[in-house]
Structures are given as structure tokens and as C-alpha cells.
VEXDRENGU-780866 format. One record per atom (N, C-alpha, C, O): residue in one letter; y, z, x. Coordinates in steps of 0.05 Angstrom, whole numbers, padded with zeros to 5 digits, always signed. Example, Ala and Ser with C-alpha at 12.3 -4.5 7.8 and 13.67 -1.06 7.14 Angstrom:
BEGIN
A-00114+00156+00264
A-00090+00156+00246
A-00066+00156+00264
A-00066+00169+00285
S-00045+00142+00257
S-00021+00143+00273
S+00001+00157+00258
S+00023+00161+00268
***
This chain:
BEGIN
M+00072-00175-00291
M+00078-00168-00263
M+00053-00174-00246
M+00031-00168-00255
N+00058-00184-00223
N+00036-00189-00204
N+00043-00178-00177
N+00065-00184-00166
F+00025-00162-00165
F+00029-00153-00138
F+00019-00175-00119
F-00001-00188-00124
I+00034-00179-00097
I+00027-00197-00076
I+00029-00181-00050
I+00047-00165-00047
G+00010-00186-00032
G+00011-00171-00007
G+00004-00188+00017
G-00008-00210+00014
T+00011-00178+00040
T+00003-00191+00065
T+00002-00170+00087
T+00014-00148+00085
T-00012-00176+00108
T-00015-00157+00130
T-00015-00172+00156
T-00022-00195+00158
R-00008-00158+00177
R-00007-00169+00204
R-00015-00148+00224
R-00006-00125+00222
K-00032-00155+00243
K-00040-00135+00263
K-00020-00134+00285
K-00004-00152+00290
Q-00021-00112+00299
Q-00003-00108+00322
Q-00009-00128+00344
Q-00033-00135+00348
A+00011-00138+00357
A+00008-00158+00378
A-00011-00146+00400
A-00008-00124+00409
G-00030-00163+00408
G-00048-00155+00430
G-00072-00138+00421
G-00089-00130+00437
K-00073-00132+00395
K-00095-00115+00385
K-00116-00133+00372
K-00109-00153+00360
S-00141-00125+00375
S-00162-00142+00364
S-00169-00136+00335
S-00178-00154+00320
I-00164-00112+00326
I-00170-00104+00298
I-00145-00094+00284
I-00130-00079+00295
N-00141-00103+00259
N-00119-00093+00243
N-00130-00069+00228
N-00148-00071+00212
D-00118-00045+00233
D-00127-00021+00220
D-00114-00016+00193
D-00119+00004+00180
D-00096-00035+00185
D-00085-00034+00157
D-00104-00051+00139
D-00117-00069+00149
A-00104-00044+00114
A-00119-00060+00094
A-00106-00056+00067
A-00094-00035+00062
F-00108-00077+00050
F-00098-00074+00023
F-00117-00090+00005
F-00131-00108+00013
T-00116-00083-00021
T-00130-00098-00041
T-00115-00096-00067
T-00101-00076-00072
I-00117-00116-00084
I-00103-00116-00109
I-00123-00121-00131
I-00139-00140-00130
F-00123-00103-00151
F-00141-00105-00174
F-00124-00117-00197
F-00103-00106-00204
G-00134-00138-00209
G-00119-00150-00231
G-00092-00158-00222
G-00088-00168-00200
S-00072-00154-00239
S-00045-00161-00231
S-00026-00137-00227
S-00004-00140-00218
S-00036-00114-00235
S-00017-00091-00235
S-00027-00066-00220
S-00016-00044-00224
T-00047-00069-00203
T-00057-00046-00188
T-00061-00054-00159
T-00073-00076-00154
A-00052-00038-00140
A-00055-00045-00112
A-00061-00019-00096
A-00053+00003-00103
F-00077-00023-00075
F-00084-00002-00057
F-00078-00011-00028
F-00082-00034-00021
L-00066+00008-00013
L-00059+00003+00015
L-00070+00026+00031
L-00066+00049+00025
M-00084+00019+00053
M-00093+00040+00072
M-00084+00032+00100
M-00083+00009+00107
D-00079+00053+00116
D-00070+00049+00144
D-00087+00068+00161
D-00081+00092+00162
G-00107+00056+00174
G-00124+00072+00192
G-00109+00085+00214
G-00091+00072+00226
A-00116+00109+00221
A-00101+00124+00242
A-00118+00126+00267
A-00143+00127+00266
G-00105+00127+00290
G-00119+00130+00315
G-00137+00107+00320
G-00130+00084+00317
N-00162+00113+00328
N-00181+00092+00334
N-00199+00088+00310
N-00223+00094+00310
A-00187+00078+00288
A-00201+00076+00262
A-00221+00053+00262
A-00239+00052+00245
R-00219+00034+00280
R-00239+00012+00283
R-00244-00003+00257
R-00267-00010+00251
G-00223-00008+00241
G-00226-00024+00217
G-00238-00008+00193
G-00246-00020+00174
A-00238+00019+00195
A-00250+00035+00173
A-00236+00032+00147
A-00249+00032+00126
A-00209+00028+00147
A-00194+00025+00122
A-00203+00000+00108
A-00207+00000+00083
K-00206-00022+00123
K-00214-00047+00111
K-00243-00045+00099
K-00248-00054+00077
R-00261-00032+00114
R-00288-00028+00104
R-00288-00012+00079
R-00304-00017+00060
C-00272+00009+00078
C-00270+00026+00054
C-00261+00010+00030
C-00273+00012+00008
L-00240-00005+00033
L-00229-00021+00010
L-00248-00043+00002
L-00250-00050-00022
E-00262-00055+00021
E-00282-00076+00014
E-00305-00063-00002
E-00314-00075-00021
M-00313-00039+00006
M-00334-00025-00009
M-00325-00019-00038
M-00341-00023-00056
V-00301-00010-00041
V-00291-00004-00068
V-00290-00029-00084
V-00299-00029-00107
R-00279-00051-00073
R-00277-00076-00087
R-00305-00086-00095
R-00309-00094-00118
Q-00324-00086-00077
Q-00351-00095-00083
Q-00365-00078-00104
Q-00378-00089-00122
Q-00362-00052-00102
Q-00374-00034-00121
Q-00364-00040-00149
Q-00380-00041-00168
Y-00338-00043-00152
Y-00327-00047-00179
Y-00331-00075-00189
Y-00333-00079-00213
Q-00333-00095-00171
Q-00339-00122-00180
Q-00369-00123-00188
Q-00376-00136-00208
Y-00386-00111-00172
Y-00415-00111-00178
Y-00421-00099-00205
Y-00437-00108-00220
Q-00407-00077-00210
Q-00412-00062-00236
Q-00396-00075-00259
Q-00398-00066-00281
Q-00380-00095-00252
Q-00365-00110-00272
Q-00346-00093-00289
Q-00343-00097-00313
Y-00334-00073-00275
Y-00315-00057-00289
Y-00290-00073-00295
Y-00282-00090-00279
R-00279-00069-00318
R-00254-00083-00326
R-00230-00066-00319
R-00208-00076-00317
E-00235-00040-00315
E-00213-00022-00310
E-00212-00015-00280
E-00233-00016-00267
T-00189-00008-00271
T-00186+00002-00243
T-00198+00030-00242
T-00194+00046-00260
P-00211+00037-00220
P-00222+00064-00217
P-00199+00085-00217
P-00177+00079-00208
A-00205+00108-00227
A-00185+00130-00228
A-00178+00138-00200
A-00195+00138-00182
F-00153+00144-00196
F-00143+00151-00169
F-00158+00175-00157
F-00164+00174-00133
Q-00163+00196-00173
Q-00177+00219-00161
Q-00205+00212-00152
Q-00214+00221-00131
Q-00219+00195-00168
Q-00246+00186-00159
Q-00244+00171-00133
Q-00260+00174-00115
L-00224+00153-00131
L-00221+00138-00107
L-00215+00155-00083
L-00227+00151-00062
L-00197+00175-00086
L-00191+00193-00064
L-00216+00206-00054
L-00221+00208-00030
N-00233+00217-00072
N-00257+00230-00064
N-00276+00211-00050
N-00287+00218-00029
L-00280+00187-00061
L-00298+00168-00049
L-00288+00159-00021
L-00304+00159-00002
L-00263+00153-00019
L-00252+00144+00006
L-00252+00166+00027
L-00258+00161+00050
N-00246+00190+00019
N-00246+00213+00037
N-00274+00217+00049
N-00277+00222+00073
M-00295+00216+00032
M-00322+00219+00041
M-00330+00197+00060
M-00342+00202+00081
N-00323+00172+00053
N-00330+00150+00071
N-00316+00151+00097
N-00328+00145+00118
L-00291+00157+00097
L-00276+00159+00123
L-00287+00182+00140
L-00289+00179+00164
T-00294+00204+00128
T-00307+00226+00143
T-00333+00216+00155
T-00338+00222+00178
G-00348+00200+00140
G-00373+00189+00150
G-00368+00170+00173
G-00385+00168+00192
F-00346+00155+00173
F-00340+00136+00194
F-00328+00151+00218
F-00325+00139+00240
G-00321+00176+00215
G-00307+00191+00236
G-00279+00181+00240
G-00269+00180+00262
A-00266+00172+00218
A-00239+00160+00220
A-00221+00173+00200
A-00230+00187+00181
E-00195+00168+00203
E-00174+00178+00184
E-00158+00154+00175
E-00156+00134+00189
S-00145+00157+00151
S-00129+00135+00141
S-00109+00147+00120
S-00115+00167+00107
T-00086+00133+00118
T-00068+00139+00096
T-00079+00124+00072
T-00097+00107+00074
F-00069+00131+00048
F-00077+00117+00024
F-00053+00116+00005
F-00039+00137+00001
L-00048+00093-00006
L-00027+00090-00027
L-00039+00074-00049
L-00046+00050-00045
G-00042+00085-00072
G-00053+00071-00096
G-00031+00071-00117
G-00021+00092-00125
I-00025+00047-00127
I-00004+00045-00147
I-00013+00027-00170
I-00029+00009-00167
Q-00003+00034-00194
Q-00010+00019-00218
Q+00014+00018-00237
Q+00028+00038-00240
V+00019-00005-00249
V+00040-00008-00268
V+00028-00011-00295
V+00012-00030-00300
T+00035+00006-00314
T+00027+00005-00341
T+00051+00007-00359
T+00067+00025-00357
D+00055-00013-00376
D+00079-00015-00392
D+00103-00015-00373
D+00106-00033-00357
S+00120+00005-00375
S+00143+00006-00357
S+00142+00031-00339
S+00163+00042-00333
T+00118+00039-00331
T+00115+00062-00314
T+00099+00055-00290
T+00078+00043-00291
L+00109+00063-00266
L+00095+00061-00241
L+00082+00088-00236
L+00096+00109-00236
S+00056+00088-00233
S+00042+00113-00228
S+00023+00109-00204
S+00017+00086-00197
G+00015+00131-00192
G-00003+00128-00169
G-00006+00154-00153
G+00001+00175-00162
V-00016+00150-00129
V-00020+00172-00111
V-00016+00163-00082
V-00021+00140-00075
S-00006+00181-00066
S+00000+00175-00038
S-00011+00198-00021
S-00007+00221-00027
V-00024+00190+00001
V-00034+00209+00021
V-00027+00197+00048
V-00036+00176+00055
G-00010+00211+00063
G-00003+00202+00090
G+00026+00191+00090
G+00043+00200+00075
D+00030+00171+00108
D+00058+00163+00113
D+00064+00134+00105
D+00084+00123+00114
S+00047+00121+00089
S+00054+00095+00078
S+00076+00100+00057
S+00074+00119+00042
L+00095+00082+00056
L+00119+00087+00039
L+00119+00069+00014
L+00109+00047+00014
L+00131+00080-00007
L+00134+00066-00033
L+00163+00068-00041
L+00175+00090-00042
W+00174+00044-00047
W+00202+00043-00056
W+00204+00027-00082
W+00186+00011-00088
V+00225+00031-00096
V+00234+00012-00117
V+00262+00004-00110
V+00279+00020-00104
V+00266-00023-00110
V+00292-00034-00106
V+00304-00040-00133
V+00293-00056-00148
R+00326-00026-00139
R+00339-00029-00166
R+00368-00033-00161
R+00382-00017-00149
E+00378-00056-00171
E+00407-00063-00170
E+00418-00059-00142
E+00440-00047-00139
G+00404-00068-00122
G+00413-00067-00095
G+00410-00041-00081
G+00418-00037-00058
Q+00397-00022-00094
Q+00392+00005-00082
Q+00362+00008-00076
Q+00345+00000-00091
L+00356+00020-00053
L+00329+00025-00045
L+00322+00054-00052
L+00333+00073-00040
L+00305+00058-00072
L+00297+00085-00081
L+00270+00092-00070
L+00250+00078-00075
R+00268+00114-00055
R+00243+00123-00044
R+00228+00138-00065
R+00239+00157-00078
I+00203+00131-00070
I+00187+00142-00092
I+00168+00164-00082
I+00163+00183-00097
N+00157+00162-00058
N+00137+00182-00049
N+00147+00197-00025
N+00167+00190-00012
E+00133+00218-00019
E+00138+00235+00004
E+00115+00233+00024
E+00092+00227+00015
I+00120+00237+00049
I+00099+00237+00069
I+00083+00263+00066
I+00094+00284+00063
T+00056+00260+00066
T+00039+00283+00064
T+00020+00284+00088
T+00016+00264+00101
K+00009+00307+00093
K-00011+00311+00113
K-00032+00330+00102
K-00025+00345+00084
P-00056+00329+00110
P-00068+00310+00128
P-00075+00283+00114
P-00071+00280+00090
R-00086+00265+00130
R-00095+00239+00119
R-00123+00242+00108
R-00137+00262+00112
L-00132+00221+00094
L-00159+00219+00085
L-00178+00219+00109
L-00171+00207+00129
G-00201+00232+00107
G-00220+00234+00128
G-00215+00257+00147
G-00231+00262+00165
A-00194+00273+00142
A-00187+00295+00160
A-00192+00322+00146
A-00182+00342+00155
G-00208+00322+00125
G-00214+00347+00111
G-00199+00348+00085
G-00199+00329+00070
R-00188+00371+00080
R-00174+00376+00054
R-00150+00357+00052
R-00134+00355+00070
V-00147+00345+00029
V-00126+00325+00024
V-00105+00337+00006
V-00111+00351-00013
N-00079+00331+00012
N-00057+00340-00004
N-00043+00316-00016
N-00023+00307-00005
P-00053+00305-00038
P-00041+00281-00049
P-00014+00285-00062
P-00008+00307-00072
N+00002+00265-00061
N+00028+00264-00074
N+00025+00246-00099
N+00024+00222-00096
W+00024+00259-00122
W+00020+00244-00147
W+00047+00232-00156
W+00068+00246-00154
L+00047+00207-00165
L+00072+00192-00170
L+00074+00183-00199
L+00054+00176-00211
E+00098+00184-00209
E+00104+00172-00235
E+00134+00166-00235
E+00150+00183-00230
F+00140+00141-00242
F+00168+00132-00241
F+00172+00112-00263
F+00157+00093-00266
A+00194+00115-00279
A+00201+00097-00300
A+00214+00072-00288
A+00233+00074-00273
L+00204+00049-00296
L+00214+00023-00285
L+00233+00010-00305
L+00231+00015-00329
K+00250-00007-00294
K+00268-00023-00311
K+00263-00053-00304
K+00252-00059-00283
K+00271-00070-00322
K+00268-00098-00318
K+00283-00106-00292
K+00305-00097-00287
H+00271-00123-00276
H+00281-00133-00250
H+00278-00113-00227
H+00288-00118-00206
D+00265-00090-00232
D+00259-00072-00209
D+00239-00087-00191
D+00222-00102-00201
V+00241-00081-00165
V+00221-00092-00146
V+00207-00068-00134
V+00220-00050-00123
I+00181-00069-00135
I+00164-00048-00123
I+00156-00057-00095
I+00146-00080-00092
L+00160-00040-00075
L+00152-00046-00048
L+00135-00024-00037
L+00143+00000-00038
A+00111-00030-00027
A+00094-00011-00013
A+00090-00022+00015
A+00087-00046+00019
A+00091-00004+00035
A+00088-00013+00062
A+00075+00009+00080
A+00079+00033+00075
S+00059-00001+00099
S+00048+00018+00119
S+00071+00026+00137
S+00093+00015+00137
D+00065+00046+00154
D+00086+00056+00172
D+00094+00037+00194
D+00113+00042+00209
G+00080+00014+00196
G+00088-00006+00215
G+00113-00021+00208
G+00125-00035+00225
L+00122-00019+00183
L+00147-00032+00175
L+00171-00016+00185
L+00174+00007+00178
T+00187-00029+00202
T+00209-00015+00214
T+00236-00028+00208
T+00256-00021+00221
L+00237-00047+00189
L+00263-00059+00182
L+00282-00037+00171
L+00273-00019+00157
D+00307-00040+00178
D+00326-00021+00166
D+00329-00026+00137
D+00324-00048+00127
H+00338-00007+00122
H+00340-00008+00093
H+00358-00031+00083
H+00353-00044+00063
Y+00380-00035+00097
Y+00399-00056+00090
Y+00386-00083+00091
Y+00388-00099+00072
R+00372-00089+00113
R+00358-00115+00116
R+00336-00118+00095
R+00332-00140+00085
L+00321-00096+00090
L+00300-00097+00070
L+00310-00104+00043
L+00299-00121+00029
V+00332-00092+00034
V+00344-00098+00008
V+00354-00127+00007
V+00351-00141-00013
Q+00366-00136+00029
Q+00375-00164+00031
Q+00352-00184+00026
Q+00355-00203+00011
L+00330-00179+00039
L+00306-00196+00036
L+00295-00196+00007
L+00288-00216-00004
V+00294-00172-00004
V+00285-00170-00032
V+00303-00186-00050
V+00293-00201-00067
Q+00329-00183-00048
Q+00347-00198-00065
Q+00345-00228-00060
Q+00347-00244-00079
R+00340-00236-00036
R+00338-00265-00029
R+00313-00277-00042
R+00314-00301-00049
F+00292-00262-00044
F+00266-00273-00054
F+00259-00263-00082
F+00236-00265-00090
M+00279-00254-00097
M+00274-00245-00125
M+00261-00267-00142
M+00244-00261-00159
L+00270-00291-00139
L+00260-00313-00155
L+00235-00326-00143
L+00223-00343-00156
R+00227-00317-00120
R+00202-00326-00107
R+00186-00302-00097
R+00181-00300-00073
P+00178-00284-00115
P+00165-00259-00106
P+00140-00264-00090
P+00132-00247-00074
Q+00126-00286-00095
Q+00101-00292-00081
Q+00106-00296-00051
Q+00088-00294-00035
E+00131-00301-00043
E+00138-00305-00015
E+00150-00280-00002
E+00153-00278+00022
M+00157-00260-00019
M+00171-00237-00009
M+00157-00221+00013
M+00169-00215+00033
P+00131-00213+00009
P+00118-00197+00030
P+00118-00211+00057
P+00123-00199+00078
Q+00111-00237+00058
Q+00110-00252+00083
Q+00138-00254+00095
Q+00141-00252+00120
A+00158-00258+00079
A+00186-00260+00089
A+00194-00233+00102
A+00208-00233+00123
I+00186-00211+00090
I+00192-00185+00102
I+00178-00181+00129
I+00191-00172+00148
L+00153-00189+00130
L+00139-00187+00156
L+00151-00206+00177
L+00154-00198+00200
D+00158-00230+00168
D+00170-00249+00187
D+00197-00239+00198
D+00204-00245+00221
A+00212-00224+00182
A+00238-00214+00191
A+00235-00192+00211
A+00254-00186+00226
Q+00212-00179+00212
Q+00207-00158+00231
Q+00195-00171+00256
Q+00171-00177+00257
K+00212-00175+00276
K+00203-00190+00300
K+00183-00174+00317
K+00164-00186+00326
D+00188-00148+00321
D+00170-00133+00338
D+00145-00126+00322
D+00146-00122+00298
A+00123-00124+00336
A+00097-00116+00323
A+00085-00093+00339
A+00065-00096+00352
S+00099-00070+00338
S+00090-00047+00353
S+00069-00031+00338
S+00059-00011+00348
D+00061-00040+00315
D+00040-00028+00299
D+00031-00048+00278
D+00045-00068+00272
D+00007-00044+00268
D-00002-00061+00246
D+00018-00057+00223
D+00029-00035+00220
C+00022-00077+00207
C+00041-00075+00185
C+00031-00089+00160
C+00021-00112+00162
T+00033-00076+00137
T+00025-00087+00112
T+00048-00083+00092
T+00060-00062+00091
V+00053-00104+00075
V+00073-00102+00054
V+00061-00112+00028
V+00049-00134+00028
I+00065-00097+00007
I+00057-00106-00020
I+00083-00105-00037
I+00098-00086-00036
A+00087-00126-00053
A+00111-00127-00070
A+00104-00137-00098
A+00085-00151-00102
G+00120-00128-00117
G+00117-00137-00145
G+00144-00135-00159
G+00158-00115-00155
V+00150-00154-00176
V+00175-00154-00191
V+00169-00148-00220
V+00152-00161-00232
V+00183-00129-00232
V+00179-00122-00260
V+00193-00142-00277
V+00192-00140-00302
***
């Protein structure tokens, strides 16, 4: 399985406050800076990526360690952000969610919501993470998205089904289908 992602900034905005990174083929992180975040989410994920590449770690950092590190850095930047970290091991999707970025699994034409919205966001003090674990089946599609994604569920499932055989095109197709850009938007997808 390989995660593929793409992001688009809000029309007329100079900085995209969404950011994502993918470690290896089965771990992805998505952040959505809140308010006047001034690119803090992107700087945080770049720092995490550089730190782990520099130290030549072969494993993805533990989610709790990442939450602590990101929370401290965002507090230092005076910014807030959502965080969604997901990892697929064998046939299990696990991870953590803080804030309002959404995680779904599309299975047999049904859109299954995996996480719940939590408050507060990273950088706002005490964090209330939503720990995730979900058993996957062959042909499930994992979708992670920032709150800028406003496609209705029917259209989202249609696009997933249309691009099942071309998953590398799926995130961009989803963004292209969303004509309005009233917020930054990021989509990460992977097919089991």
C-alpha cells in the first residue's frame, strides 16, 4: 500500500496552512494550521522529516512522541493546528487524530468515518487525542482530509470508485472536483 497526497491553498491566499508528509509507503501525517498559523504546520512537519532523515531512523516516530514534539513547537510559534497521523501495519489502520481533519475508509461503496472531531488543537495547551484502530479489508480505500474538503459523501465515493485502479491520481481528482476553494484543502489516499 502506498499513500499519495496533494494539497491546495485557498484562492487569494499567499500561504497554505495545510501540510502533509508521508513516511515510507504506509505512514502519513496531515496538519491544518488554524487562524493565522503563517505556515506553522508545514514548518513542523518539515522539522519532523528532517530530524528523522538526519538521524537515519528506519521506523516512523511514535505518535505520542510526535504529538508532544508538535505541540511544543506550535506553542513556540504561537500557532495552533490539527493533526492526523495514520499508519497501516498488516491489515490494521492505526493512528491518532487531534482537531477536525477527517479520516474515512471507503469499503464496498460505503463511506465509513473512522475518527471524531476533538478539541483543543495542538498548540492550544492540553491535547485530547482520539486514538484510532480499524481492521482493514482488501480493496478498502483510506482517505484523510483537512476540513477544507467539502465534497458531499456521494460524490466523494463516486470519485474513489472511479480512481480505484489509478490511486496515484485519486487525491488530485478529489481536489479538482471541489470547485470552490474557501479554505486550504489537503487529501491523502491509499488503497489496501
